[in-house]
N, C-alpha and C positions, 0 to 999 in steps of 0.2 A: 129382611124390609129393604126395600131400596130407599136410599137416600136422595135428594136431589144433587149434594155435593157428591154420591158416589156415580150418580147417572153421568155429571158433567164431566169428569173422570175417564169414564168410558166413553165417553161419545167423542171426548178432545180424544186419547189414544186411536179408536177407530179411524176418526180424520186424520189422523196423522201418519196412520197405517194405509190407507186409501191413495194418500197423495205420493207414496213412496212408487218406483217402477214394480212391475212383480217380481223382477230377478231379487230385486232386493226385498223382499218378505219373504222371501223362502232361503233355507239355508241350504248351499252347494251340497251334493252329495261326493264326495271322494272315495274312490274304491280304491284299496290298497293292497298290493299283493307284494307278500313277503315270508321269508323262511322262516317257521316256526323260533327255530334257533336263536334270532337276532332280535334282542331288547332295545336299541337302540328307535329302530322304526316303531315301537308302542311309544317310545316318547314324542317321535314327531305326530304321530296321530291324536296326542294330547293336546300338544302345540298348537295343529289344525281345528279341535274341537272347540280350544277356547278359544279361536278366532272366528269362530261362527260357521265351521262347515260341520258336516256331517260326516263322519266319516267308519267305511263298513273295511272291514280286514280280512282278506282273503289267505289263509296258509297254503302256502305250494313249497313243495320240494325243493324246486330248481326256476329260478327267476326268471332267467335267461332265455326264455322262448316269449314270455311276459313280456320281455324287452322291447324282442325282435318285434312282436307284433304290434307293440306302440308304435315303431321305429325309432327307437331309442338307439345313436350310435354309440358303439363299443369305447368310444373314449371318452362320454362323458358316463358311463356306468357307475352305478352306485350300489348300496343296499336293497332298496325297496324299487320300487314300480306303480305308479297311482295314476288314476284317469279322473278328472272332472271335466264334466261337457265336454266332451271329445278332446280335449288336450292331456298329452301324457305329460305325467312330472315324474322324474328321476333322483332318488335321493331325497335331501334332508330343504327341499324346497322353504323358504318362509314365507310365511300364509299373506304377507302384505304382498308379495310379488305373484302370489296365486289369486287376490284382489284385483292387482292391477292388470291383470293379464285377462280377466273375466270382463273387468270394465273397459279394456283397450280392444280385445278382442284382436290381435295380431293374426296373420297369415304364417303363423309358424306349428311346427308340428306337437311341442309343449316346451317346457322348461326343465332345466336341470342343474340340480349342483353336485359335481362331479367328486368322488370318494367320499369321504366323509369329514369333513373338518369340522375341528375342533371350535366349537360357539356356533354354528349353523343349528336351527332347532332339533332339539334331543339330541344334542351331542354337546353339553352347556359343561362339561366338566375339563377343567381347566383354564386355563388364558387363550380366551379366543383368538381365534386367526384369520387375518383376512381371507376373505372369498368370494367369487362372483356366482352369480345366477346366469346360465345362459339359454339362451332361446336356440331350437334346434328347427331345421326342419330337412330333413333327409341328412346331408352331411353340412351343410352349409350351417354354422354357427356365428351367434352374437353376443357379445355380453348384455346383460338384459339390465342386472342390477348388480350395483358392488356392495359389501358387506363389510 
């Protein structure tokens, strides 16, 4: 039985949702390519999902062809490569940086966290070390965020 209070709550929720841009109402899909033997990639996927993304994992024996396909420079390589809304994500990029990327839409190929720095999402074991998220387009790189 629908009560007046329930109806008001549902209506308020619907109105609040309709005021948001369409992109904010949907959870962006991240497609991650990883080697089946790598465990930290799954931890990064959990981080992304906990921050509002939907992650689809595709197992590949060799991630290098995927990195080349998405234009990831060799100098920025990490353990997994992902794609979200046409942008490449290399390694343990924090979800906050990906949200910023999708909000600002810079003219870059993608973002990378080279290597596997301790303290980055999915690599939380041990004392965190400072690291940077790098934006890239071809061989041109720039610091996107410091962590």
